[in-house]
C-alpha positions as CSV (number, residue, x, y, z in Angstrom):
1,M,15.3,-8.5,17.7
2,N,12.2,-8.5,15.6
3,Y,12.4,-11.3,13.0
4,D,9.0,-10.5,11.4
5,V,9.1,-6.9,10.5
6,I,6.3,-4.6,9.2
7,V,7.7,-2.0,6.8
8,T,5.7,1.3,6.4
9,C,6.5,3.7,3.6
10,A,5.6,7.3,4.3
11,V,5.0,8.2,0.7
12,T,5.1,12.0,0.4
13,G,4.5,14.1,3.6
14,A,3.6,17.8,3.5
15,G,7.0,19.5,3.4
16,D,8.5,21.7,0.7
17,T,10.5,18.8,-0.8
18,R,9.4,18.5,-4.4
19,D,11.9,21.2,-5.5
20,K,14.7,19.1,-4.0
21,N,13.6,15.8,-5.4
22,P,11.5,15.4,-8.5
23,H,10.5,11.9,-7.5
24,V,8.4,13.3,-4.5
25,P,4.8,12.4,-5.7
26,V,2.3,15.3,-5.8
27,T,-0.9,14.3,-7.7
28,P,-3.3,11.6,-6.5
29,Q,-2.1,9.4,-9.4
30,E,1.6,9.9,-8.5
31,I,1.0,9.3,-4.8
32,A,-1.0,6.1,-5.5
33,D,1.6,4.9,-8.1
34,S,4.4,5.5,-5.6
35,A,2.5,3.7,-2.8
36,I,1.9,0.7,-5.1
37,A,5.6,0.6,-6.1
38,A,6.6,0.7,-2.5
39,A,4.2,-2.1,-1.7
40,K,5.7,-4.2,-4.5
41,A,9.1,-3.6,-3.1
42,G,8.1,-4.9,0.3
43,A,6.1,-2.2,2.2
44,A,3.1,-3.7,4.0
45,V,1.7,-0.2,5.0
46,A,1.5,3.0,3.0
47,H,1.3,6.2,5.1
48,I,-0.5,8.8,3.0
49,H,-0.5,12.6,2.9
50,V,-1.9,14.4,-0.2
51,R,-0.7,17.6,-1.9
52,D,-2.2,20.4,-3.9
53,P,-1.5,19.4,-7.5
54,D,-1.0,23.0,-8.5
55,T,1.4,24.1,-5.7
56,A,2.8,20.8,-4.5
57,K,2.1,22.0,-0.9
58,G,0.5,19.7,1.6
59,S,-3.3,19.6,1.5
60,R,-6.1,18.2,3.6
61,D,-8.6,18.2,0.7
62,V,-11.0,15.3,1.2
63,D,-11.5,14.7,-2.5
64,L,-7.7,14.4,-3.0
65,F,-7.5,11.8,-0.3
66,R,-10.5,10.0,-1.7
67,K,-9.1,9.9,-5.2
68,T,-5.7,8.7,-3.9
69,V,-7.2,5.9,-1.7
70,D,-9.5,4.8,-4.5
71,L,-6.6,4.5,-6.9
72,I,-4.7,2.3,-4.5
73,R,-7.6,0.1,-3.6
74,D,-8.5,-0.4,-7.2
75,S,-5.0,-1.6,-8.1
76,D,-4.0,-5.3,-8.0
77,T,-1.5,-4.6,-5.2
78,D,-2.5,-5.2,-1.5
79,V,-1.2,-2.6,1.0
80,V,-2.6,-1.4,4.3
81,I,-3.6,2.2,4.0
82,N,-2.6,4.6,6.8
83,L,-3.9,8.1,6.4
84,T,-2.4,11.1,8.2
85,S,-4.6,13.1,10.5
86,G,-1.9,15.6,11.4
87,M,-2.9,18.4,9.0
88,G,-4.7,21.4,10.5
89,G,-2.7,22.0,13.6
90,D,-0.3,24.7,12.5
91,W,-0.3,28.0,14.4
92,V,2.0,30.9,13.5
93,P,1.6,34.0,15.6
94,S,1.1,37.3,13.8
95,E,4.2,39.5,13.9
96,T,2.0,42.5,14.7
97,D,-0.2,40.9,17.3
98,P,0.8,37.5,18.7
99,A,-2.7,36.8,19.9
100,L,-3.8,36.5,16.2
101,P,-2.9,34.0,13.6
102,G,-0.2,35.0,11.1
103,P,0.7,33.7,7.6
104,G,1.1,29.9,7.5
105,T,-1.5,29.2,10.2
106,D,-3.9,26.4,9.4
107,M,-5.8,25.6,12.6
108,I,-9.0,23.4,12.6
109,G,-10.9,21.3,15.1
110,P,-11.0,17.5,15.6
111,E,-14.0,16.8,13.4
112,E,-12.4,18.6,10.4
113,R,-9.0,17.0,11.0
114,L,-10.7,13.6,10.6
115,A,-13.0,14.4,7.7
116,H,-11.0,12.5,5.2
117,V,-10.5,9.6,7.5
118,I,-14.3,9.3,8.0
119,A,-14.8,9.6,4.2
120,C,-12.1,7.0,3.3
121,K,-12.2,4.7,6.3
122,P,-8.6,3.5,6.1
123,E,-7.4,0.7,8.3
124,I,-5.0,3.0,10.2
125,C,-4.7,6.7,10.7
126,S,-2.0,8.6,12.5
127,L,-2.7,10.5,15.8
128,D,0.0,13.0,16.8
129,C,0.0,12.8,20.5
130,G,0.9,16.3,21.6
131,T,1.9,19.9,21.0
132,M,5.4,20.9,20.0
133,N,7.6,23.6,18.6
134,F,8.2,22.8,14.9
135,G,11.4,24.0,13.3
136,N,13.3,27.3,13.9
137,G,10.5,29.7,13.1
138,N,7.4,30.6,15.1
139,E,5.4,27.6,14.0
140,I,3.7,25.5,16.7
141,Y,2.0,22.2,16.0
142,I,-1.0,22.2,18.3
143,S,-2.7,18.9,19.4
144,T,-4.3,19.5,22.8
145,P,-5.6,16.8,25.3
146,P,-9.3,17.6,24.5
147,Y,-8.7,17.5,20.8
148,L,-6.8,14.2,21.1
149,R,-9.5,12.6,23.3
150,K,-12.1,13.6,20.8
151,M,-10.2,12.3,17.8
152,A,-9.3,9.0,19.6
153,A,-13.0,8.5,20.4
154,M,-14.1,9.2,16.9
155,V,-11.7,6.8,15.2
156,Q,-12.5,4.2,17.9
157,Q,-16.2,4.5,17.0
158,I,-15.6,3.9,13.2
159,G,-13.1,1.1,13.8
160,V,-9.9,2.8,12.5
161,K,-6.8,1.9,14.4
162,P,-4.8,5.0,15.6
163,E,-1.1,5.0,15.0
164,L,0.1,6.9,18.1
165,E,2.8,9.2,16.8
166,V,5.1,10.2,19.7
167,F,7.8,12.8,19.4
168,E,8.9,12.9,23.0
169,L,8.3,11.3,26.4
170,G,5.3,13.5,27.3
171,H,3.5,12.3,24.2
172,I,3.9,8.7,25.4
173,R,2.6,9.7,28.8
174,F,-0.6,11.2,27.4
175,A,-1.1,8.3,25.0
176,K,-1.0,5.9,27.9
177,Q,-3.5,8.0,29.7
178,M,-5.9,7.7,26.7
179,I,-5.4,3.9,26.8
180,A,-6.2,3.9,30.5
181,E,-9.4,5.9,29.8
182,G,-10.5,3.3,27.3
183,I,-10.5,5.5,24.2
184,I,-7.6,3.7,22.6
185,D,-8.2,0.0,22.1
186,A,-5.7,-2.6,23.1
187,P,-3.2,-3.6,21.8
188,P,-2.1,0.0,21.0
189,M,0.2,0.9,18.0
190,F,3.0,3.4,18.5
191,Q,5.3,5.2,16.0
192,I,8.4,6.6,17.7
193,C,9.3,9.7,15.6
194,L,12.9,10.8,16.0
195,G,14.9,13.7,14.7
196,I,12.1,16.2,13.9
197,P,13.0,19.7,15.3
198,W,12.2,20.0,18.2
199,G,11.2,16.6,19.4
200,A,13.5,13.8,20.6
201,D,16.8,13.6,18.7
202,Q,17.5,10.5,16.7
203,S,19.8,8.2,18.6
204,V,19.7,4.6,19.8
205,D,19.6,5.8,23.4
206,N,16.5,8.0,22.8
207,M,14.8,5.2,21.0
208,K,15.4,2.7,23.8
209,V,14.2,5.2,26.5
210,M,11.0,5.8,24.5
211,K,10.5,2.1,23.7
212,D,10.9,1.2,27.3
213,E,8.0,3.6,28.3
214,L,5.5,1.9,26.0
215,P,2.9,-0.5,27.3
216,D,4.0,-4.1,27.3
217,E,1.4,-5.2,24.8
218,A,2.1,-2.4,22.3
219,S,3.3,-2.9,18.8
220,W,5.7,-0.2,17.8
221,A,7.8,1.2,15.0
222,S,10.3,4.0,14.7
223,F,11.9,6.2,12.1
224,G,14.7,8.7,11.8
225,I,14.9,11.5,9.3
226,S,17.4,12.4,6.5
227,R,20.7,10.5,6.7
228,M,19.7,8.7,9.9
229,Q,16.7,6.9,8.3
230,M,18.5,3.6,7.7
231,P,20.5,3.6,11.0
232,M,17.4,4.2,13.0
233,A,15.5,1.5,11.0
234,A,18.3,-1.0,11.9
235,A,18.1,0.0,15.5
236,A,14.4,-0.4,15.7
237,V,14.6,-4.0,14.3
238,A,17.4,-4.9,16.7
239,M,15.2,-3.6,19.6
240,G,12.2,-5.6,18.5
241,G,10.3,-2.9,16.6
242,N,9.0,-2.3,13.1
243,V,10.3,0.4,10.7
244,R,9.2,3.3,8.6
245,V,11.0,4.7,5.6
246,G,9.9,6.9,2.7
247,L,10.2,10.3,1.1
248,E,8.2,12.1,3.9
249,D,11.3,11.6,6.1
250,N,14.2,11.4,3.8
251,I,14.5,12.4,0.1
252,Y,18.0,10.9,-0.7
253,L,19.1,7.4,-1.5
254,D,22.8,8.3,-1.1
255,R,24.5,11.6,-0.6
256,G,23.2,13.9,-3.4
257,V,21.2,11.1,-5.0
258,P,17.4,11.7,-5.0
259,A,15.5,8.6,-4.0
260,R,12.3,7.0,-5.0
261,N,10.1,5.4,-2.4
262,E,10.5,1.9,-3.7
263,Q,14.3,2.3,-3.6
264,L,14.2,3.3,0.1
265,V,11.9,0.3,0.8
266,E,14.3,-2.1,-1.1
267,R,17.2,-0.8,0.9
268,V,15.5,-1.3,4.3
269,V,14.3,-4.8,3.2
270,G,17.9,-5.6,2.4
271,I,19.0,-4.5,5.9
272,I,16.3,-6.5,7.6
273,E,17.1,-9.6,5.7
274,R,20.8,-9.2,6.4
275,M,20.0,-9.0,10.1
276,G,18.2,-12.3,9.8
277,G,14.6,-11.0,9.7
278,R,11.9,-11.0,7.0
279,V,9.3,-8.5,6.0
280,L,5.6,-9.2,6.4
281,T,3.0,-9.0,3.7
282,A,0.0,-6.6,4.1
283,A,-2.1,-9.6,5.1
284,E,0.3,-10.7,7.7
285,A,0.6,-7.1,9.0
286,R,-3.2,-6.9,9.4
287,T,-3.1,-10.0,11.6
288,K,-0.1,-8.8,13.7
289,L,-1.6,-5.4,14.2
290,N,-5.1,-6.7,14.9
291,L,-6.7,-4.5,12.3
292,K,-10.4,-4.4,11.8
293,K,-12.0,-4.7,8.3
294,I,-14.3,-1.7,7.8
């Protein structure tokens, strides 16, 4: 059981969710305001994607990240900023020639995937630790060992802590290899991602198996998607982990009721407190995660 819990709010993600929930933030101001509201509700960490304000689609525009981060930092609310580095790994084969990229492909190299991280210098950035099929179409998310090693070394050099996002056991295996090679500083930080097609399914058994494969000194959190968001949060706390909630992973508060980020945070805080735990502040999370001030 974890009695001192770090709550992360994944504020918006990159999925096509705005048409399903009008509370999904899109503009830098909306994303910043939602992150601040989540922090006031009890989130110590805000995991940030940005979106194209005109289309509401996920974006990797450096200026959008910079505007969003500046708005959060200029507020009177303290929250640890965790930027995604997962954009730019999408490959969809062409229907006419599978050797060529088709519509929906967005494939870039390590340096460009981290351009906004270098520009904004957050305390944390995510690092998706492997390649996987994504959804029921032809989309593949590509994150190869050479790319990951390069990205890990880059964020290590600038002092940003990588959040090692693992979607199945092979991802953990490679993350531990990077730790052994010295390009991930100890203690490492893991995020066990459950329920995303076609990674590990969301269940207590899968969470335990993956948690048991982590290095002994690792800090870890886990999340489930959609209706399993809160059950997986409770399971993570019971197993000694931290939690992640937010509109990136689940857009409903109850069946058919669109959620706001702060409502999801309030709900998970209530679960944690009823289990006998407490949520940590941003300052306490920095100490627990051994974050560096950049």
